[in-house]
C-alpha angles and dihedrals in degrees: 000000000000119000116254114198124173115176134166110204113005128200116207110197117205121219089225125127084240086084093064111107095002094118093205095129096110091048092049092049090059092064117105092234127020120201124199132177136233114321099335105148128219096192109101092009100066095120092059104030106020128239107253123089122187100169129016116193110203132189118228087243091057096052092090088054091056090047090058086070106025096152090061097043102037105027112027093039095037095144090069120106111221119209111190119195127192146128120292093251090065098035101045115128099214095093094270098085103102096195094040089054091052090051093048089055090048092055089050089056096038106032093178094057112118104219125169128179128208117251123233087249092056092048093052090045089059089051091050091052090051091053093045093050100040104025087232128115106234096216096044091047089056097238141128124218115244127239086246089062093054091043095053093046091050093044093050087060096045106037136065091206133011130207113190116200126202101001118133123220128237096268099040096099091054095045124106117266095004116175114257107219138158117267091250128035092218102053138036112246147115119348113268097236093046089053091049093051092045092054097040091054100038109121090223140356095033133122113241092224095161094047090048092052090054088055092047090055089053091051091049089062092056100036135045095265125137128184122205140167086068103026117228119213103214103196 
């Protein structure tokens, strides 16, 4: 059945290394709905990112990462609603959708898990929005939408107000004295800004993180969306 979400104030918690040391966990946990992405953990990071999760938006490529720790994701946190997005070839229900098949098995093992998958219609809607906002065709420009893109579009439908924590804006990496952090708060790895530039300029197969953030800033002007840690000035 279709997913019905009705939230008042939503917190969207970024996976960025910006979240490390922010100590906003208690504040985040007060929100009526808390959105997280992919396999970003709360365990061991509660002080910075909070411990509650209402909705977890997960890319088809991150499903195997959740399945490395299914007890944690599908049993301990069984109040969480999982929204899995991915292309039709992976999500098809005729036995050939590799990710859909994994999820079906998961529900067999964890019958209380609340797992939803995006429809083809929803996926193409997100592409249409990208084209409308950027003037670029996502497929022709050789890019993939990010989980953040799907999360924000879903949250704008479900929430009266949105507070995004730990997401950088499109000019952050060129600003003076920016904070050098790893791409994810929960694992050492490539520097966040390096990763952003790498993706933005990849001829194909990259996420247009910087372009997406420009669009988010535009949405923030029209909707009740605020970005903090770091703060965005949406002029």
